[in-house]
N, C-alpha and C positions, 0 to 999 in steps of 0.2 A: 494434606489439609489437617489442620489442628481444630480443636472443639473450644469455640469461644464461649463466654458466661452469656446464658440466656437473659434476654430482656425481662423484667419481672411482668408476671400474669397478675391481672387483677389488683385491686387494691391492699397494701401493704402498709398499716400504721407506722411501722419501723422505717421504711424507704420514705414516707411523707415527710416524717418527722425529720430524717435525715436531711431530706432536699430544704425543707425550711430552714434548718440549723445551717446548711451549707449557703444559702443565700444570705441569712443573717451575717454569717461570716464574713462573705465576700463584700457586704457593705460596709462592715466595720474596718477589717483588716487592711484596706489601703489607706485608711485614715487614722492609724494608729499614731503615726508621726505627728499630727496634728492633736492628739490625745496627749502624747508625749511634751509637746510644746506647752500645751495647758498644764501640765503637771510641773513643769519647771517654773510658770509663771507662780503657781498655788506653792512652790517649795519656798520661793525666795521673798514675794512681795506681798500675800497675805497678813494679816495680823499677826499671825501664828508663825510667819515664815522665818526665814533665816535674817533676811533684810527687809523689814517692812517698810513697803511705800504706799500710802495711802492712795495715791493718784492712780497706779497699777493694779494694786490689791482689792480696791473698791471699799474702803471703810473710813470712818470719820478721822481726821487730822486732831492734832493735839487742841486745835481751836474749836473743835466739835463740827467741822465743816465736812459735810458727807461727799463721797466720791464715787461715781460709777464704777471707774476702772476698768482692766482688760479682762480680769478673770471671769467675772459674771457675764459679761455679753458673749466671752467665747464659749462658754459651756452651754448657755442658755440660747444662743443663735446661731454661732460659728459651727460648732460641732454637728449640732442635728441635720444643719441644712448641707454641710458636706457629705455627711451620711444619705442624705436624700438626694443629693446631686449624683453620688455613686450608683445609690438603688434604682434611679430613675433611669440612668446611662446603661446599667445592665440590662434592662428591659429594651428600651429604644433609644439607646445612644443619645446625642445631643438633645434632639427633641424631647425624648422622655426624660433626661434631666431637667431641661428648663420647667416642664410641666410639673414633674415632682418637686421641685425646690418650692414653686408658688403655691403649691396645694400644702406642702409642708408648712409654709408660712402661716397659711390659715390655721393649721391645727395648733401653732405656738401661739399666736394671738389670741385664739380661743379660749386655750388654758389660761392664759394670762388674765383675759376678762372674767371667767369664772372665779378665778383666786381671788382677784379684786373685788368682786361683788361678794364674795363670802368673808373677806376680811372686814368690809362694812359693818358685819354683824358680830365681830370677835373683838374682844377687848385687847388693848394695845400690846398685853404681854403674850398674848395668844395668836398672834398673827400667823398666817400659813404662809411659808415660802414658796417659791416658784416650782413648778413642777418641770422637769426638762425633758423635752419631747423626743428623745431617742427612740422608744417604742412607736412612737407617732411618726417620725419620720420613716421607719423600716415599714411600717404598714402603708402608709398615705404614698410615698413616692413610688414605689413599685407598682400599686395599684394604678395610679395614676396614670404613669408610664403606659402599663398595659391596655388600659382602655382608651388612651389616645392612639396607641397602634391598631386597635381594633377599629376606631371611627376612621382613621385615615385611609383603611382598607376597604371600607363602606363607598366610599367618595371617589379613591383615587384613579378608576378607570372611567369617571365621568365627568372629570373637570376639563372644561373646553382648554384648547391650545393657548397658550400664552396668560393662562389665568393661574397658574400653579403656585407661582409665589404667593400671590394674593391669599388665595385659600389656604396655603400650608401657614401663612403667618398667623392670618386671623382666626383660623380655627384652633391653632394650638393657645392663641391669647384668650381667646373665650372660653375654651374649654379649662383652661389652667384657673381663670377667674371662678367657673362654677364648681371645680373641685376645692379651690381655697374656701369659698362658702361651706361646702359640705364638711371639710375639715375643721371649718369654725365652730359650726353648730351641731355638727353629727359625732366626728371622731374624737374632739377634744374632750368632751365630758366623758366619754367611754374610756380613754388611755388615763384620764384624771383618776377615775375610780380605780382603774387597774393597779396603776402604780402606788395608790395609798393602801390597797389589800396587800398587795404584794410587801409594801414596806412594813406594814402593820405585822405581818406573818413573819419577816425576817428578824424584826424587834423582839417579837414574842418568842422565838427560837432563843436568840442570845440572851433574852431575860429569863428564861428558864434552864440555860444551860444546855441546850438541845441541838445548838448549830452543828457539831460534829455529825449529827446523823444525815446531814444532806450529802456525807460520800457515799450512804448507802444507795443514792441515786446517780451521783456526780461520777464515780469511779466505773461501774459497769457502762454508764453513758458515753464516756471517754472510748472504751474498747470497741463499741458498735457505733462510732462516729455521729452519736447524738448528742454530744457535749455542746456543739455549737448552738443548737436551739436554746439550751440551758445556760451558757456561758454569754453569748453575746444577746440573747433576748432577754435575759432576765437580769443575770449578776452584773453585768456592764453597766446598764441604766441605772440600777440601783446603785451601784457602787460608786458611780459618777457624781448622783445626786449625794450619797453620804459623803464622798470627798470635799464635795465643793463647800460643805458645811463645815465639817470636822478636820479636813486637810489631808485625810486619809482613810480607806476603807478595808476591812478585813475581807469583804467580798471578793474583791480581786485575787485572793490568794486560796480561795476554795477549790478552782480548779487547776490553777498554775503550779501548784507545788510539785516539785520533780521527785520529790522523795519518794513515794510510792512506786513508781517505775523503775527507779534506781535501785530499789531494793529486791524487786523481783529481778532485774538484770545481774545483779551481783551473786544471787542465790544461783542463777544459773551458770555464772562464771566457775563457782566453786564445785556445785553437785549437779549441774546438768550433765548430759551425754552428748557426744557426735557433735554433730553441726551447729546444734544451739549451743553448746558449752563454747566451741570456737568461736562464734560470732558474737557472743553476749557481751564481752569487755568491750569490744568496738562499738557496740549498741547503746553501752552504758556511757560512755563519752560524749556521744551524739545527743542522746536524751537528755544528759544534765547538763552540759555546756552548751550544746547547740539549740538546745529546748525544744527538739523534734520528738513531740512523746508519742507519735504514732510509731517510733521503731521498737518500741516494746508490747506492742499490742499482738503481734502473732506469738510471742512468747507465752502471753497469756491464753490465746487460744489454742495452742498447741495443748494446754492442759488446763480448761476451763475453770476448775476449781480455786485455781490462782487468784480469781477474782476476789476471793476472799482475802488474801493478802493485800491487795490493792485497796480493799475498803478500809481493813485495818489499819495501814499505813495513811491513808486519807484521814480517818477520823483522829489518829494520833495527831496527824499536822494540825487540822482544825482547832483541836482541842489546845494545844500548845500555844497556837496563834492568838485563841480568845483569852488566854492564860496570862500571856504578855502583852497584850493589847496592842498587837502589831496590825499594821495596814501599808498599803501603797497608796501612792498619790494618783496614780494611772494604770490602765490595765498593762500587763506583762505579756509581751508578745514579740517574739516566741515566749514559751515559758522555760526559758533558759534560766539558770541562777543569777547569771551575769545582769539579765534583764529584770529579774526579780529585785536584786539589791539595788540596781539603779533607779527603780521606781520606788523604793522604801524612803520612809521617813527615818531620820536619822534614831529617833526612838526606837525604831521598830528592827533594827539591824540585829541584835542579839538575839531577840526572840524569834525572829524569821530563821536564822542560822540553826536555833536551837530545834525549830519545829520541823526543818525539813532532814536534819539529822535523826531525830525521833522518828519521823515518817519511814525514813529509810531502815532505821534498825527493826521497826514493827514488822515491817512488808518484808524484809530480809529474814527474820527468824521463822514468821509464818510460811513464805516461799520455801523456804529449807525444807520444813518438816511436810510440807505438802507435796514437795517433788520426790520424797522417800515413800510417800505413799503411792501405790500402783506402778505401772511399768511407763519408762519412758522410751519412744521410739526416736532413733536417731534421725530419721529423716522427715518427721512431723514438720519442723521449721518451715520448709517449703511449701509444703502444702496449707499449712497456717498462713504463710503469708499471701499465698493465693487467695486464700479465704478471706483474709481481710482486704485486698484489692478489691473482690467481688462485693463486700459490703461497701467498702467506699465508693464504687462506682468507677474508679479509673485507677491507673497505675501508682504504685508509691515507690518513687525514684529511689529513696533513701533505703527502705527496706528490701527493696528489690536488688539493689546493688550489693548490700551488706551480706544478704543470704545467698546470693548468686540464683536467685529463682528467675526464671526466663533463660538461662543459659544452657550451653549443653549438658552441664553435669547436673541440671535441675529437670531431669525429664518428667518428674511427677508433678511439676507445676502446672497448673491451668493454663487455658488459652487467653485468659485474662492477661498474661505476659506478653503477647503477641497481638493484642488487638486494641491494646489503649482504652479509650474510652468505651465502657461496656452497655451503657444503656440506652434509651431511644434517642434517635438523633432530631436536634431541634435546632441548631446554628451550623451552617455550612459556609465557608470562606473559601475563595479562590483569591489566592494570594501572588502577587508578582515581585519584582523588584521597584518598581515606581509606583504601582497600584492603581495606574490609569488608563493603560492599553490592553494588554493580553488579558488581564484579570478581569477587567470590566465586560471584555466580550464574551470569554469564557463563563462568567457568573450568569451574563444574559440567557445563554444556550442552556446551563446546568438547570437556573431557574424555571425556565419554560418546562424542561423535562419533569422537575419536580412537582410544579403545578399541575402540569398535565397529568400526573399520578396521582391526584387528588391531595397532597399534601400542601395546603395553604398556608398553614402556621408555620411550617419550617422555613427560617430564614436562610437566605442566599444572598450572600453579598461577596464583595472585592476589597481587598485592603493591599498596602505595602507590606513586605515582609516587615519591614523596620517597625509598623505600627503595630504587629499581632501581640497577643498574650495568650496566655492559657486559659481560654474562655470557650473555643470553639470544639464542637463534637468531631467535625471532619474538615481536614484543610486539604484543599486540592492546589497543586504547584506543579509546573514544568518540572522534568525530573533533576535537571540540574539545580534547582533551586530547594528539594526537599530537605536536604541535609539542614539548611539555613532554617525553614521552617519548624524542624523538629526541635532546634535549641530554643525556640519561642513558645511552642505549642506541644510540649512533651506527652500531655495524656491526651492527644487527639488522634483520631484514624488519619492517616495521610495515604494521598491517592496522589500519584505522578503520572503526568501525561505527557506526551510528545507534542501532540498539537491540539488546539481548543476549539474547533469547530464541530466537528463530527466524531470526537473520541468515542470510542464504544465504552470507556470506564465511566461516563457520564450515566448510561445505562446500569452499570454495575454499582454506582452511587445509589441510583433511585431504588433499584432492588434491595439495597442494603437498607435504605431508608425505610421502605416498605415492610421488610421482615423485622426491623429494631422497633418501629412505631406500632406497628400490629401485634406483636409479641409471639411472632412464627418462630420457628427454630432458628437459631442463629447458628448452627454447626458450621456454616462455611464462610462465616464472617472473615475469618483470618486465613491467609495463604503464606505458607512458611517459606515459599520462594524467595530469595533475595534478589528481585529482579526489578526493572521498571519497564513502563510502558515503551514500546517500540513503534515508529512509524514507519507506514510503507504507503508513500506517495500520500493521497489526501487522507488514508485512515490509518488507525493505529490499534495496537491490541498489546496486551501485558498483563501483568500481575504487580499487586503492590509488594513493595519491600518490607518482608518482616523481620524485625530486629533479633538478634541472637545475643546472648550473654548479658552480662551485668550492664554493658554500655546501651542495650538495647532498652533494658529494663528502666534506666534512667532517663532515655531520651523519647521513648515511645516507638512502636513500631508500624508499619504500613499495614493496613490491612482494608480489603474491598470484598464485596459481593459478586456474584456473577448471576446474571441474567438480563431480562429484557423489558423495558420500559414500554407501558402503553403510548399510543398516539398522543403526542402532547398537544395542547390546547393553547393558544396564543393568548397573552396577556399584555396590557398596555406598559411601553415602557415607563413610565411613571410610577409603577408598581415598585421600583426600588425605592426604600425609605429615603428621605430627603434629609439625609444626616451623612457627614464624613465624606468616605470615598466615593459613595454611591447615588450622592443625591441626582434626583432628574434635574436636568436642565431646563431653564426657561427657554422654550421653543423660539421667542422672538431672535434670540442670539443665534440659531441656527445659519440665517444666510451669511453672518460673518465668520463661522467656523469652516463651513465648506462652500466655497463660491466657485462661480466659473472659472475664474483664472488660475484655481488651483486644483483643475480638473485637466488632466493629460490623457488623451485616448491612445497617442502612438510614443511610449517611452522610448528613450534612446539607449538606456542603459543594457549592459550585457552581463552584468551578475551583481551580487549583493551591495559589494561596495559602492559600485556606480550609482545602482539604485538609490541607496540610502543618501548619497550626495544629490541624486536628482531630486529626492522628495525632501531632503532639507532645504534646497536651494529654493522651492516653492515655499516653504514656511518663512524662510528669510525676506523673500518677495512680497508675502504677504503682511510683513510687518510684524510678524507673531513672535518671533526669535531673532536672537543675535547670531552671527556666524558661530559663537562657541557653542551654540546648542548643536550643530551638525556634528561637531567633533564628538560630542555626548552621545549621540545617536551611535554613533562607530564604538564607542566604548561599550554602551548596552549590548550590541551586537556580538561584541567580543566575548562578554561574560556569558549571556543567555539568547539563545537565537530567538527572534520574534516571528519566526515562521509558525503560521496559526493552522495550515491543513486547509484542503479547498482551494490551493493554488493562491492563498492570501499571506501576504506578511504585513505587519504593522510596526514599521521602525518607529522608535521615538526615543528620547534622552533618560538618562539615567535619575535617580531620584534626586541626586545632588543638583543635577542641572535645571530643577525647577526655577531656581531664581533667575535663570537667564531668559525664562519666559515671559513675554509682555501681553500677551493674550492667548486666549484657547483658538486654535485653528486646526484644520486638517486638512490633507491632500489626496487626491486620488490619481494614480498612474496607471494605465494598463499596458503590458507587454503582450500584444497578440500572438508573437511566436513564443513567448514564454521565456524566462530567462532560469539561472541556476542559482538556487539561493543556499549555498552552502552545502549542495546535496540533495536539496528537494525543490521541486518544479513549481514556480512562481509565475502567475499571471497578473495579478495585481497587487500593487503595494498603495497601502493607506499609510500615509504619515501623520504623526500626531504630535501635538504640542498642547498638553493641558494644563489650563491654570483655574483651580478651584474645581467647579463641577459642571461647568456649562458645556463642555463636550460630550458629557457622557450619554446624553438622549442620543444623540446622533450616532456615537458609537455603538449604543445597543441595537439601533437599527442595522447598522452595518453588520453585526453579529448576526442577527435576525436572517438578514438577507443573504449572506454566504451560508447559513445553516440551511437553505432552500436552493435546491438543484436549479429549480425552475428560474428561479431569480438570478442566480449566477451566470445561466445562460443568457438571460436578458442583459446582463452587465457585459458579456463578450460580445452582443450582436449591436450594443448602443453605438449610435453613429453622432451623438453631441453632447455636451457638458449638461444640456437640460435634461436630456435622459436619464443620465446618472442621477441627478438631483430627485426627478421623479421616483426612481426605483428606491432611492435611500429615504424618501419621503420627506426630503428637504425643502423649504421654499427657496424659490429663486429671487436672486438679486434683481 
């Protein structure tokens, strides 16, 4: 067993600020392409652009006719609303995105109203321009989505059957309206005042020639992963406002300049020792051309006094940029020299190159002198990388792969190399190929256990692997799919299971959540054995796979804890958020999904292939799918088994076969004598064809039924389709 990084205990201002910065970055970064598109419009079509076009650039033409253009509306409405959409979606998926966008529109309109009223009292030559609500979007959208999520939890267990859609739609609409009003009258004045204060502060620093002093804050913040709060929370909104008026902004260059890091890495390449010296040239290339600045952080942490070299280089770069009046049209992300020059205005190319070279030279000289002071330890780079990952809260695939941390030769590395996500567990996803069958059932069982342990705020949902991104804390998959999931969620903890109904791995996940979220000792979080769960009839046991070597550092390793959860307490099926893969279905559709005609109590199949044919023929007979869907069910089985455990299999088509589904339907076939399902005993086969979310509520009921031995016994003894429908809680046709 290895030792995992402990979850933070108590309140830490650094961790809190780091989390805020990460959230801001996660809202801005996916929308960087839109910012680049806006930058291209400004570069070509504004009055100072390469090819001024009044209709696009938004200025008066030669006849004096004013034009709105596209540049102004993009930065004032589109970009803040895109950020609001992303921020709301991060908190509460599609439902949060919609509420967040509407609420943010209230903030934008409120700001415009304040500016309009203020301009009525100002002379024509002192009119105030629009305030672009980037900060307003970053505050209002996540807040509105979070409140919507909390409100949904209050009444989701009390909605009468058949009224789910009505309640969900009207509750979101009414709440979005209220939050828009709050944004209009409440948040807009606060953000306007804050932006005015920040703008005045920046203009004052520039006017006094003191802007280089911001490097004293920015350069240490970068190393401790606090830069996102400064960069995306302050510099990007101010820079965009400045660029919308002047066509460029120096603020985009304060943090993005690769010179300070490059100088430090070049100094290590010449004057360093051991592993640090050997790896520094490769790190320099990644940092300067690739734009991944975090690659040099371990080199500073290895000898903290080098932060002075970074500050000196940063101040030099800012001074030269101010001297040459340089600026970028839009944020440069990542901070690559290629991205920086791509966003630079033509009159800034020379100054930016000189500023980068100057920052590199100063940081190189200072780092060279500081490296000669004191002792250099050859092995420090490994532990420094581990320390960096601990501060970051997740693995660094680039730094880990470059330095070899996490590999056999890096025995000094901390267990952060084996455990992926190292903080509290807030988001768990159960992933399968299609996202509609095994994952939905597994998520239902696991969700009940997590809720039963008292963690109501931990999200447990299901998705198709193809729709995953690296935002999940824990990813649960069938063992054959774990490698695919790792490719999309490299920083998560991965848990592999063989069956989905009563896997002991669920109790291990619950115990992991308990220890992480309660700040208990996490020393057993990571298991170094590179094995997966194995099944034995209806039960399974095993350990999570833990990666080794640089490859594991790049992809994330499996880790779980051992333990037993308290007895679960049930929750209503509609507890699953009504978004994406896991929305609870309108129960009015249940009779159409599982009908008497689709229930067979004496199946004729003798093995998995013939049972799939039997389930598929029932789906075809119900008019739910075409014949081609049956072939897709066999393809799905050939890639990953649909055996769930507890004598249940749920064959369904591949993700690509969803287009052949005409409507959602399920079938139920019982084999009293049991059949061989590729080595596992199966008594019940539930065929699935899911279109949208209509089938998920009934599928959740199936999952809860098969997790209860008494209910399974009732299924075995049932003598009519009506009894099966009663057990699953489905209405009869």
